[in-house]
C-alpha atoms as one frame of an Amber mdcrd trajectory, in Angstrom:
protein
 147.439-236.692  75.083 145.343-239.457  75.069 145.220-241.417  78.504 142.625
-243.652  80.384 140.478-240.307  80.878 140.330-240.052  77.147 136.578-241.169
  75.692 136.822-241.118  71.924 134.399-240.694  69.080 135.153-242.367  65.753
 133.189-242.285  62.592 133.652-244.459  59.631 135.461-246.764  62.124 134.638
-250.234  60.503 137.473-250.370  58.165 140.490-248.443  56.848 141.880-245.434
  58.420 138.784-245.321  61.007 139.464-248.931  62.189 143.004-247.916  63.115
 142.391-244.940  64.832 140.536-247.305  66.913 143.092-249.483  67.515 145.994
-246.696  68.130 143.787-244.772  70.536 143.374-248.453  72.478 146.982-248.551
  72.251 147.463-245.398  73.659 145.373-246.231  76.658 142.250-244.500  76.068
 139.345-245.663  78.280 136.844-245.900  75.916 136.212-245.882  72.286 132.872
-245.441  70.448 133.313-247.085  67.226 130.733-245.926  64.925 129.576-246.677
  61.271 126.771-247.728  59.242 127.910-251.542  59.420 127.953-251.270  63.363
 131.053-253.693  63.208 134.556-253.645  64.337 137.154-256.496  64.469 138.470
-255.386  67.539 138.093-257.462  70.647 138.279-255.197  73.634 136.063-254.168
  76.360 136.807-250.319  76.014 135.222-250.447  72.424 131.500-249.574  72.132
 130.034-250.170  68.714 127.764-247.738  67.499 125.560-247.606  64.368 125.890
-244.451  62.595 124.691-242.718  59.498 126.241-238.870  59.338 123.591-237.917
  56.688 120.623-238.769  59.147 120.054-235.916  61.356 118.081-238.054  63.999
 120.874-240.955  63.747 123.438-238.171  64.525 121.291-236.885  67.430 121.007
-240.561  68.932 124.726-241.164  68.634 125.566-238.269  70.461 123.261-238.787
  73.279 124.339-242.333  73.414 128.170-240.958  73.828 127.677-238.052  75.589
 130.938-238.479  77.732 132.896-237.976  74.877 135.833-235.996  75.142 137.746
-236.212  71.455 135.515-236.455  68.325 137.195-237.806  65.318 135.198-237.265
  62.140 136.664-239.696  59.918 133.799-241.049  57.614 134.193-240.096  54.208
 133.316-240.766  50.357 134.936-240.422  47.234 133.196-240.836  44.070 136.008
-240.584  41.856 134.169-238.146  39.789 135.305-235.155  37.347 132.763-231.997
  37.161 131.637-232.991  33.570 131.347-236.753  34.250 127.711-238.315  33.493
 126.702-238.859  37.001 128.731-236.009  38.734 125.703-234.199  40.140 124.592
-237.170  41.953 128.174-237.737  42.990 128.576-234.510  44.121 125.605-234.114
  45.996 126.728-237.474  47.747 130.200-235.949  48.441 128.830-232.834  49.822
 126.385-234.790  52.216 129.077-236.894  53.739 132.119-234.754  53.706 130.973
-231.169  54.800 127.359-231.707  55.938 127.853-235.115  57.611 130.910-233.493
  59.470 128.721-230.335  60.190 126.189-232.412  61.652 128.591-234.355  63.947
 130.052-231.188  65.020 127.049-229.336  65.968 125.557-232.697  68.015 129.001
-233.016  69.956 130.018-229.596  70.570 128.024-229.184  73.704 129.907-232.148
  75.468 133.151-231.068  74.105 132.856-227.795  75.578 131.499-229.204  78.866
 134.956-231.292  78.792 137.233-228.903  77.296 137.749-231.659  74.614 139.180
-231.860  71.209 137.815-232.608  67.590 139.644-234.049  64.733 138.327-233.823
  61.410 139.864-236.135  58.871 140.164-234.304  55.213 142.901-234.613  52.720
 145.555-232.517  51.085 143.202-232.276  48.172 141.187-229.549  50.536 144.098
-227.591  49.536 144.177-228.008  45.750 142.024-229.487  42.901 142.610-232.382
  40.916 140.192-232.524  37.756 139.619-236.239  38.006 138.224-235.749  41.391
 136.980-232.220  41.050 133.923-232.384  43.285 135.670-234.482  45.917 138.143
-231.568  46.002 135.271-229.393  46.578 133.728-231.215  49.285 137.102-231.274
  51.148 137.609-227.707  50.647 134.263-226.808  52.004 134.940-229.171  54.972
 138.311-227.136  55.416 136.640-223.928  55.603 133.937-225.333  58.198 137.136
-226.708  60.312 138.520-223.387  60.592 134.965-221.755  61.441 134.708-224.430
  63.991 138.169-223.552  65.576 137.088-219.876  65.978 134.037-220.935  67.726
 135.140-223.501  69.698 139.005-222.460  70.627 137.462-219.676  73.100 135.585
-222.680  74.969 138.849-224.267  75.346 138.272-227.029  72.643 140.968-228.152
  70.156 139.830-228.519  66.792 142.588-230.175  64.151 142.245-230.450  60.394
 144.266-233.688  59.131 145.321-233.612  55.857 147.217-236.537  54.575 147.976
-237.724  51.277 146.891-240.779  49.761 146.257-243.433  52.264 146.297-247.175
  51.431 142.639-248.096  51.881 139.895-248.831  49.755 139.002-245.032  49.020
 142.854-244.771  47.212 142.525-248.176  45.670 143.083-246.954  41.995 145.726
-244.489  42.880 149.244-245.875  41.563 151.686-243.685  43.371 152.738-244.255
  47.049 150.430-244.644  49.723 150.356-243.749  53.603 149.960-246.424  55.991
 147.037-246.055  57.716 148.126-246.738  61.285 151.011-244.356  60.746 148.316
-241.975  59.581 146.274-242.304  62.593 149.155-241.873  64.760 150.635-238.721
  63.179 146.910-237.105  63.756 146.979-238.307  66.894 150.105-236.867  67.710
 149.449-233.649  66.390 146.832-232.964  69.112 149.757-232.308  71.187 150.804
-229.366  69.406 149.408-225.840  68.487 148.980-225.991  64.752 145.217-226.191
  63.343 146.061-228.240  60.342 148.304-231.414  60.304 149.892-232.526  57.170
 150.610-236.166  57.000 153.157-237.721  54.572 155.514-236.646  52.041 152.935
-236.006  49.364 150.812-233.570  51.764 154.170-231.836  53.004 155.028-231.507
  49.298 152.196-229.733  48.052 151.836-227.552  51.226 155.115-226.323  50.488
 154.658-225.989  47.060 151.513-223.803  47.461 153.385-221.859  50.115 156.150
-220.894  47.522 154.253-220.718  44.415 150.566-221.273  44.554 149.822-220.519
  40.980 152.318-222.815  39.923 151.417-225.473  42.027 147.802-225.228  41.033
 148.795-224.990  37.192 150.728-228.030  37.714 147.641-230.129  39.340 145.144
-228.672  36.860 147.235-230.137  33.882 146.902-233.461  35.305 144.597-235.729
  33.470
Protein backbone atom coordinates (compact mmCIF):
# COMPACT_ATOMS: atom_id res chain seq x y z
CA UNK A 1 0.00 0.00 0.00
CA UNK A 2 1.25 3.45 -0.93
CA UNK A 3 0.78 6.14 1.74
CA UNK A 4 2.54 9.10 3.34
CA UNK A 5 5.12 6.74 4.87
CA UNK A 6 6.20 5.52 1.43
CA UNK A 7 9.58 6.75 0.26
CA UNK A 8 10.02 5.52 -3.31
CA UNK A 9 13.05 5.49 -5.57
CA UNK A 10 12.32 5.28 -9.31
CA UNK A 11 15.05 4.78 -11.89
CA UNK A 12 14.57 5.93 -15.48
CA UNK A 13 12.15 8.52 -14.13
CA UNK A 14 12.59 11.38 -16.60
CA UNK A 15 10.12 10.12 -19.22
CA UNK A 16 7.77 7.35 -20.33
CA UNK A 17 6.80 4.74 -17.78
CA UNK A 18 9.25 6.03 -15.18
CA UNK A 19 7.68 9.49 -15.21
CA UNK A 20 4.27 7.89 -14.78
CA UNK A 21 5.50 5.86 -11.82
CA UNK A 22 6.50 9.14 -10.19
CA UNK A 23 3.15 10.75 -10.99
CA UNK A 24 1.07 7.79 -9.79
CA UNK A 25 3.07 7.45 -6.57
CA UNK A 26 2.41 11.10 -5.82
CA UNK A 27 -1.27 10.71 -6.65
CA UNK A 28 -1.49 7.80 -4.21
CA UNK A 29 -0.01 9.89 -1.41
CA UNK A 30 3.65 8.84 -1.27
CA UNK A 31 5.62 10.96 1.18
CA UNK A 32 8.71 11.29 -1.01
CA UNK A 33 9.78 10.13 -4.47
CA UNK A 34 13.38 10.07 -5.62
CA UNK A 35 13.15 10.54 -9.39
CA UNK A 36 16.40 9.23 -10.84
CA UNK A 37 17.77 9.41 -14.37
CA UNK A 38 20.91 10.29 -16.26
CA UNK A 39 19.30 13.61 -17.14
CA UNK A 40 18.34 14.47 -13.53
CA UNK A 41 15.26 16.22 -14.89
CA UNK A 42 11.62 15.59 -14.02
CA UNK A 43 8.69 17.60 -15.39
CA UNK A 44 6.72 17.39 -12.13
CA UNK A 45 6.49 20.38 -9.80
CA UNK A 46 5.99 18.81 -6.39
CA UNK A 47 7.99 19.35 -3.21
CA UNK A 48 7.93 15.60 -2.56
CA UNK A 49 10.02 14.90 -5.68
CA UNK A 50 13.80 14.70 -5.27
CA UNK A 51 15.67 14.59 -8.61
CA UNK A 52 18.71 12.29 -8.61
CA UNK A 53 21.41 11.86 -11.23
CA UNK A 54 21.85 8.15 -11.85
CA UNK A 55 23.63 5.90 -14.32
CA UNK A 56 22.84 2.33 -13.27
CA UNK A 57 25.81 1.03 -15.26
CA UNK A 58 28.21 2.93 -12.97
CA UNK A 59 29.01 1.30 -9.61
CA UNK A 60 30.06 4.52 -7.88
CA UNK A 61 26.99 6.38 -9.14
CA UNK A 62 24.67 3.67 -7.83
CA UNK A 63 26.43 3.62 -4.46
CA UNK A 64 26.13 7.41 -4.20
CA UNK A 65 22.42 7.28 -5.06
CA UNK A 66 21.77 4.65 -2.41
CA UNK A 67 23.53 6.76 0.24
CA UNK A 68 21.54 9.82 -0.82
CA UNK A 69 18.25 7.90 -0.67
CA UNK A 70 18.93 5.88 2.48
CA UNK A 71 15.31 6.27 3.65
CA UNK A 72 13.88 4.39 0.63
CA UNK A 73 11.08 1.92 1.37
CA UNK A 74 10.10 1.09 -2.23
CA UNK A 75 12.64 0.60 -5.02
CA UNK A 76 11.30 0.63 -8.57
CA UNK A 77 13.93 -0.61 -11.03
CA UNK A 78 12.43 0.86 -14.16
CA UNK A 79 15.47 1.91 -16.21
CA UNK A 80 15.92 -0.24 -19.30
CA UNK A 81 17.18 -0.24 -22.86
CA UNK A 82 16.05 -1.97 -26.06
CA UNK A 83 18.38 -1.91 -29.08
CA UNK A 84 15.85 -3.80 -31.27
CA UNK A 85 18.57 -6.18 -32.36
CA UNK A 86 18.48 -9.74 -33.66
CA UNK A 87 21.37 -12.00 -32.71
CA UNK A 88 22.89 -12.02 -36.20
CA UNK A 89 22.62 -8.26 -36.74
CA UNK A 90 25.96 -6.61 -37.57
CA UNK A 91 26.22 -4.69 -34.27
CA UNK A 92 24.54 -7.26 -32.04
CA UNK A 93 27.51 -7.91 -29.76
CA UNK A 94 27.59 -4.24 -28.79
CA UNK A 95 23.78 -4.10 -28.56
CA UNK A 96 23.56 -7.23 -26.43
CA UNK A 97 26.31 -5.98 -24.13
CA UNK A 98 24.46 -2.67 -23.62
CA UNK A 99 21.16 -4.43 -22.93
CA UNK A 100 22.71 -6.82 -20.43
CA UNK A 101 24.59 -4.05 -18.66
CA UNK A 102 21.42 -2.01 -18.13
CA UNK A 103 18.62 -4.57 -17.95
CA UNK A 104 20.45 -7.25 -15.94
CA UNK A 105 23.61 -5.89 -14.33
CA UNK A 106 22.06 -2.47 -13.71
CA UNK A 107 19.13 -4.07 -11.89
CA UNK A 108 21.57 -6.23 -9.92
CA UNK A 109 23.65 -3.18 -8.94
CA UNK A 110 20.57 -1.37 -7.72
CA UNK A 111 19.24 -4.36 -5.80
CA UNK A 112 22.55 -4.91 -4.02
CA UNK A 113 22.91 -1.22 -3.12
CA UNK A 114 19.36 -0.78 -1.80
CA UNK A 115 18.86 -4.21 -0.17
CA UNK A 116 20.15 -3.19 3.28
CA UNK A 117 17.69 -0.32 3.66
CA UNK A 118 14.80 -2.36 2.27
CA UNK A 119 15.57 -5.07 4.82
CA UNK A 120 15.73 -2.51 7.65
CA UNK A 121 12.34 -1.10 6.65
CA UNK A 122 10.70 -4.33 5.45
CA UNK A 123 10.21 -2.56 2.17
CA UNK A 124 9.50 -3.65 -1.39
CA UNK A 125 11.10 -3.81 -4.83
CA UNK A 126 9.47 -3.74 -8.25
CA UNK A 127 11.61 -4.84 -11.18
CA UNK A 128 10.06 -3.63 -14.42
CA UNK A 129 10.73 -6.33 -16.98
CA UNK A 130 8.59 -7.36 -19.97
CA UNK A 131 6.52 -10.31 -21.08
CA UNK A 132 9.48 -10.88 -23.42
CA UNK A 133 11.28 -12.23 -20.34
CA UNK A 134 9.13 -15.34 -20.81
CA UNK A 135 9.43 -15.73 -24.59
CA UNK A 136 11.71 -14.85 -27.50
CA UNK A 137 11.15 -12.65 -30.52
CA UNK A 138 13.92 -13.16 -33.10
CA UNK A 139 13.84 -9.49 -34.10
CA UNK A 140 14.74 -8.54 -30.50
CA UNK A 141 16.58 -11.65 -29.43
CA UNK A 142 19.19 -10.02 -27.22
CA UNK A 143 16.58 -7.89 -25.43
CA UNK A 144 14.60 -11.05 -24.65
CA UNK A 145 17.75 -12.68 -23.29
CA UNK A 146 18.50 -9.71 -21.03
CA UNK A 147 14.94 -9.61 -19.71
CA UNK A 148 14.96 -13.37 -19.12
CA UNK A 149 18.16 -12.97 -17.12
CA UNK A 150 16.53 -10.17 -15.14
CA UNK A 151 13.54 -12.41 -14.39
CA UNK A 152 15.83 -15.13 -13.01
CA UNK A 153 17.54 -12.39 -10.98
CA UNK A 154 14.20 -11.22 -9.62
CA UNK A 155 13.23 -14.75 -8.60
CA UNK A 156 16.52 -15.19 -6.74
CA UNK A 157 16.18 -11.79 -5.03
CA UNK A 158 12.69 -12.78 -3.91
CA UNK A 159 14.07 -15.94 -2.32
CA UNK A 160 16.90 -14.04 -0.61
CA UNK A 161 14.91 -11.02 0.55
CA UNK A 162 11.58 -12.68 1.33
CA UNK A 163 12.70 -14.09 4.70
CA UNK A 164 13.62 -10.51 5.70
CA UNK A 165 10.10 -9.28 4.96
CA UNK A 166 10.95 -7.60 1.65
CA UNK A 167 8.41 -7.97 -1.15
CA UNK A 168 9.99 -8.46 -4.61
CA UNK A 169 7.72 -8.17 -7.64
CA UNK A 170 8.42 -8.72 -11.34
CA UNK A 171 6.25 -6.48 -13.51
CA UNK A 172 5.76 -8.12 -16.91
CA UNK A 173 3.82 -5.78 -19.22
CA UNK A 174 3.23 -6.07 -22.92
CA UNK A 175 4.17 -3.25 -25.29
CA UNK A 176 3.80 0.19 -23.69
CA UNK A 177 3.18 3.44 -25.53
CA UNK A 178 6.66 4.89 -24.94
CA UNK A 179 9.72 5.65 -27.05
CA UNK A 180 11.03 2.13 -26.46
CA UNK A 181 8.07 0.64 -28.38
CA UNK A 182 7.71 3.39 -30.96
CA UNK A 183 8.19 0.97 -33.87
CA UNK A 184 5.67 -1.59 -32.58
CA UNK A 185 2.51 -1.38 -34.69
CA UNK A 186 0.14 -3.32 -32.44
CA UNK A 187 -1.91 -2.10 -29.48
CA UNK A 188 0.07 -0.50 -26.67
CA UNK A 189 -0.56 -0.02 -22.98
CA UNK A 190 -1.05 3.42 -21.47
CA UNK A 191 2.02 4.19 -19.29
CA UNK A 192 -0.06 5.57 -16.40
CA UNK A 193 -2.30 2.49 -16.40
CA UNK A 194 0.78 0.27 -16.49
CA UNK A 195 2.32 2.02 -13.49
CA UNK A 196 -0.96 1.74 -11.60
CA UNK A 197 -1.22 -1.97 -12.37
CA UNK A 198 2.29 -2.61 -11.06
CA UNK A 199 1.65 -0.63 -7.88
CA UNK A 200 -1.69 -2.39 -7.36
CA UNK A 201 0.09 -5.75 -7.62
CA UNK A 202 2.12 -4.93 -4.50
CA UNK A 203 -1.02 -5.56 -2.46
CA UNK A 204 -1.25 -9.16 -3.67
CA UNK A 205 0.85 -12.23 -3.00
CA UNK A 206 1.93 -13.11 -6.55
CA UNK A 207 5.58 -12.69 -7.47
CA UNK A 208 4.79 -11.75 -11.07
CA UNK A 209 2.33 -9.19 -12.40
CA UNK A 210 1.24 -9.71 -16.02
CA UNK A 211 0.00 -6.37 -17.30
CA UNK A 212 -2.22 -5.98 -20.36
CA UNK A 213 -3.93 -8.34 -22.78
CA UNK A 214 -0.71 -9.22 -24.61
CA UNK A 215 1.06 -10.29 -21.44
CA UNK A 216 -1.93 -12.21 -20.10
CA UNK A 217 -2.46 -13.95 -23.44
CA UNK A 218 1.15 -15.05 -23.75
CA UNK A 219 1.27 -16.20 -20.12
CA UNK A 220 -1.87 -18.25 -20.67
CA UNK A 221 -0.49 -19.70 -23.89
CA UNK A 222 2.73 -20.71 -22.16
CA UNK A 223 0.76 -22.36 -19.37
CA UNK A 224 -1.46 -24.32 -21.78
CA UNK A 225 1.07 -25.26 -24.48
CA UNK A 226 4.53 -23.80 -24.01
CA UNK A 227 6.05 -25.46 -27.09
CA UNK A 228 3.33 -24.29 -29.46
CA UNK A 229 3.40 -20.74 -28.07
CA UNK A 230 7.17 -20.53 -28.51
CA UNK A 231 7.00 -22.05 -31.99
CA UNK A 232 4.49 -19.41 -33.07
CA UNK A 233 6.64 -16.55 -31.75
CA UNK A 234 9.85 -17.92 -33.21
CA UNK A 235 8.24 -17.97 -36.64
CA UNK A 236 7.45 -14.24 -36.39
CA UNK A 237 9.61 -12.20 -38.80
